[in-house]
N, C-alpha and C positions, 0 to 999 in steps of 0.2 A: 592412589598412586599416580593417577594422571594429573593431579594438581602439582606435582613436583616441577613440571616444565614451567608452569606459571610462576611458581615461587623461585625458581632458579634463574630462568632466562630473563623474564620481564623486569624484575626489580633492578638487576645489574645493568641492563640496557637502558632502563628509564633513568637511573641516576647518572649513568655515563652521559646521556644526551642532555639531561638537566644541567649538568656542569657546562656543556658547550653552550647551552641557551643562556645561562647566567653570564658567561663571558661575552655573549652577543647582545644582551639586553640591559646590562647594568649601565651601559652608556646612555640609555634614555634618561635615567635619573641624574647621571653625572653631567649631562648637557643642559640640565635645568638651572638657569642662573639664579633662581630663587633659593636653591639649597646647595649650590656648588659654584666654585670660582672657575670652573674649567673653560667656559666660553670666554670669560674675561682674560684668563691666563694665555689662551691660545688665539686671542683676537678674532673671535668668530661672531658672525651675525646669523640670522635664522636660515639663510640660504646655505651657508657653510655648515651649520648644524645638521641640516638634512643631508648634505654631501658627506659629512663625517660619519653619520650613522649608516648611510647607504653604500659607501665605497666597499664595505665588507662583501657585498654581494657580487661585485665584479671579480673579486678573488674567488668567491664561492662557486663561480661558474667553471673554473678551470679543470678540476679533477672529478667532476660529477660522472662523466662518461667513463673515464678510466677507472674510477672507483667502483662503479657498477659492474664493469667488465672483470676487474680483478677479484671482486667479492664472489662473483659467479664462477670464475675459472680457477682462482687461487684460494684465498681464505679471508672471510670477513673479519674473523677474530684477529688475525695478524695485521691486517690493514688498519683496523681501528686502533690497535695498540700503537702503531707508528704515528697515527694522527693525534692520539692523546699527548704524546711527547711534543710534537710539533706545535699544536695549538696552545699547550701550556706555556711554551717558550714565548710565543707571539703575544699571548694574553698578558703575561708579565711585562713584556716589552712595551705594550701600550702605556703602562704606568710610568715608563722612563721618558716619554715624549716631552720635549720642551717647546715645540712649535706645532702649528697646525699640520704642516706637511709631514713632519715626523710621525704624528699620530695617525694621519691618513695612510701613510705607508704601512705602519704596523697593523692597522685595521684591515688593509687589503691582504696582507700575508696571513692574518688570522683567518680570513675567509678562505684562502687557499688551503690552509692547514685543516680546516673543518669540512672542506667540500666533499671528501670521499665518504664521510661518516654516514650521511643520510641514506644514500642508495645501498651502502654495505649493510646497514642495519635492516633495511627492508628485505634484502636477500636473506639475511640470517633468519629473520622471523618466518619467511616463506619456507625455509628449510626445517622449521620446527612445528609450525602450526597449520593444520589442514584448513581447507576452504571454510568450513563451518565455524571456525574459530578466528579467522584472520582479521576481521574488522575489530573484534575485541582486542586481539593481540596488538594491532596497530594503535588502537586508541589508548590502551594502558601504557604502551611505550611512549606515545606522543603526549601523554599527560605531562611529560617533562616541560612542554611549552608553557602551559598556564601555571604549573607548579613552580617552575623556575622563577616566574614573576611573583606569584602569590607567596612563595616561601622565602625568596631572597630579597624582595623589594624592601621590607622593613629593615632587614639586616644591612642591605646596601645603603639605605637612607641613614642608618645609625653610623656606619663606617664613614660616610661622607661628612656627617656632622662632627665626628670625633677625630678623623685623621686626614680628610681631604680626598680629592678624586684620585690622585696618583697612588697613594697608599692603598686605597680601596681596590683599584684595578690590579695592583700587585698581589694583594692578599687573596682575592678571588681567583686570580690567574694561576695560583699554585694548586688548585683543586684537581686538575687533570692528573698531576703527578701522584697525588694521594690515592686516586681511584684506579690507576693503572694496574697495580698488582692484583686487585680483586677482579678486574676484568679478565686479566690473563689466566688466572687460575680457575675461574668459575665458568667461563664460556667455552663451548665447543661448537664447531661449525655445523655438525650433523648429529642426529641421534645415535648413529652407529659409532661415533667417537666418544660418547659419554658413558662413563662407568657407573654413574649414579642413578640410572633408570633401569627398570626391570627388563628382562629379555622380551616379555610379552608386550610391554609398551613400546619398546624399540621396534619390534616386528610390526606392530600396528601402525606406527608412524611411517616407517619406511614403505610399507605396502600401500597405505592410503595416499601418501604424497606421490608415489610413483604412479598410481592409478590416475590421480587427478591430473598429473602432468601429461600422461599419455592421452587423456581426453582433450587437452589443449593443443597438442601437437598437430600441425597441418599434415595432410597426406604426404607431401614431399617436403624435405628440409629446405626452408627458405632462409637465405642469409639475413643476418640481423640488420644490415644496412637497408634492405628492402622494406622492413617494417617501419623504418623512420619516415618513409614517404606516405604512410597511411593517413588519411584525413583525420581520423580520431586522435592521432598523436598531436596534431596541430591544435585541435580543440582542447586537449588536456594542457598543452603549453599555455594557451591563451587564458584558460580557466585559472591555472596555477599562478600565472603572472598577475591577474587581477586579485587573486587571493592574497598574494604577498604585498601588493600595493595597499590593500585595506589593512592587513594585519600589522604591518610595520609602520604605515603612515599613522594609524591610530596610536600605536604604542609609543612612537617617538614624540608625539605632540599631545598625548593625553593629558599630561600635567599642566598644559597651558590653561585648561579650564579650571584648575585649582588655584591659580594665582589670585592674589588679592583677597584671600579668604582667611588669612591669619593662621594657616596651618604651619606647624614646624616640620623639620625634616622627617622625623619618625611618622608623624601623621600623614605626610605626603606619601611615604612608603606604604602605609596601611591602605589609604584610599586608592593608591595605584594597584594594590594587590587584590582588592575585593572583586573586581570584575573577572579576574583570572581564576579566583577560587570558584566563582559561578561557572566559568568556562569548564573547569575540570568536571563538575557535576553533569553539565550538558553533554560533554564528550562521552562520558561513561554510559549515560542513558541512551544517547543516539546510536552508539556502536552496538550496545546490547540489543536494541530493537532491530538494528540492521541485520545482525547475525541471526536473530530469532526468525525474522521474516525472509531472510536471504535476498533482501532487496537493497540496492546501493544508491541508485540515481536519485530516487525520491528523498532519501535521507540526507543526501548532499544538498538538494535544492531547498528542503524545508528550513534548515538552519541558516542558509544564506538569505532566504527571504525574511526570516525573523530578524537577522542582524541588520540587513540593509534598511528595513523599515524602522527599526529601533534607532539606528544612527541618525537618520533624517529627523525623527521625532525628537531626539536629544538636541539637535541643532535648533529646531523650531521652538523648543522650550528652554533655551539657554538662559533666559532671564529668571528662571526658577531653578536655582542650583540643584537642590536635592532631587527634584523631579527629573531634571535633565541627567543627573548622575545615575539615577535608577534606570533610565532608558539606555544609558551607556553600558551599564552592567549587562544588559541584554544584547547590546550591539557587538560587544567584544567576542562572545563565544563562537559566532558563525564561522569565521575563517579557520578556526581550530577544530570545532566539532565536526565539520564536514570532511576533515582529512582522513579519518579512519576508513569510512566507506569509500572515499575517493581512491586511496592507495590500495584498497582491496581489489579494485577493478583491474589494474594491469596484472596483478598476480593471479587473477582468475580468468584472464582472457588471452594472455600471451604465453608462448612456449618458454620453457625455462632458460634456453640458451640465449634468448633476446631480452628477457624480462629486466635483468639488471641494467643493461645498456639503455633500454627505452626509459626506465624510471630515472636513470641518471640524466638523460637528455631533457625530460620533462622538468625535473628538479633544477637542472642547471639554468635553462632559459627562463623557466617560470620564476626562479628566484631573483631575476633581474628586477622584478616588481618590488623586491626588498630595497633596491636603490631608488626606483622610480617613485614609490609611494612617499617616503620621507622627503625626497627632493621636491616633488610636486607640492606637497603640503607646505614645506618650508618656503617655496617660491610664492604660493598663494597667500601664505600668512604675511610675508613681507609686503605683498601688493595691497592686501585688503585689511591688514592689522587685526585679523580675526580668523579663527579656525572654521567659522560657519560655512564659508564657500567650499573650503577644502574637504571638510567632513561630509558635506552634501555630495560632492563628487565621489568620495569613497563609498558612500551609501548607495549611489546609483551603480557603481561598479559591482557591489555585492548583489544588487538586484539583477544585474546583467548575468552574473554567475548562476543565478537561479534558473534562467533559461538555458544557459550552456550545459547545465548538469544533465539535461534530458538528451543532449547530443553525445554523451559519453557512451561507450559500448556496454552492452549487456553481457553477462557471463553466459556460457552455454546452458547452464542450469536454468537461468531465467528465461532464455530464449525458448528452450524446450517447453517451459511451462506456459 
């Protein structure tokens, strides 16, 4: 009976956010001049390519804090429903762009439309999954990130080859409207609102979650604005900024290493997808072990160390394509596999009334790395005509995250141990 939560909440949330990630990442293939005419049609160079991919994250900054607040105080289900409508419209709008500026504006508003979804979903999962299950719940939901790439990249590559970049963006932009009815009818904000679980399970969840929340509450009620000045919040922001620099910097320019190898559009899509399929496996294993041991920081640090080292080795072995590609398959997982235990930390250390706002702040400012990463890689690529320097910088950033992970707060359960 207890499995019904996992089968009802997680798949619906996973597919919902997978759709948002498809609308966010299909541009990586569309911006590859080897398989798409987009850069030529919109008169873009590598610097503008990085800017076009990254401008999304300036819009993504705007509703993070209001999104976390509204999800905690109002309804994550209703808020995300509104976002599905808005980002579907913006995603389709990207396909109508005729100039670089038009595309940039639509990408910005796509970021705005999606910006409340992440903190709202974290709040929703915290309402349904107790502490012992939270890293797995976060990981299964965030499988959307690698699955969106692994599952959609071959299809996106085929659409690009068959119809062109504008039609591809329009077709994939319709997906939020398709998923909206399922989201609305399947999801409820709290166990007490769900008719599909037993009374015993409902009582267990409400009691367990209330007890865990009481353990996290400080002796006196502290305003949420006070929590934003805590040093650990700044550590989380810096960590998440570097995370996004690496994740999106690699994603946007990953196909540069495939050029000149004679691959067609479908093969490009498959080779682009494989590292993200590996990422999905690493995410599940890392989150499962984190929940089993009730340890978070070490599980964050381990995958970042693996990825930082692998990315640097991939650069050093760039003259040996398949060996370099194999190391890249180990480099991609870190920024994703570390997120499940990372996002379990605030839900285990913060009072419920501030959790959504703090996670929104961390996600908002940290996601500026999603602009900085592609922009910096694009600039370095233009300067040095190679991704070697840029990817080495991203590898060093991931190794820096390895050290920052041990500055993250421990849950009370770990502290007591």
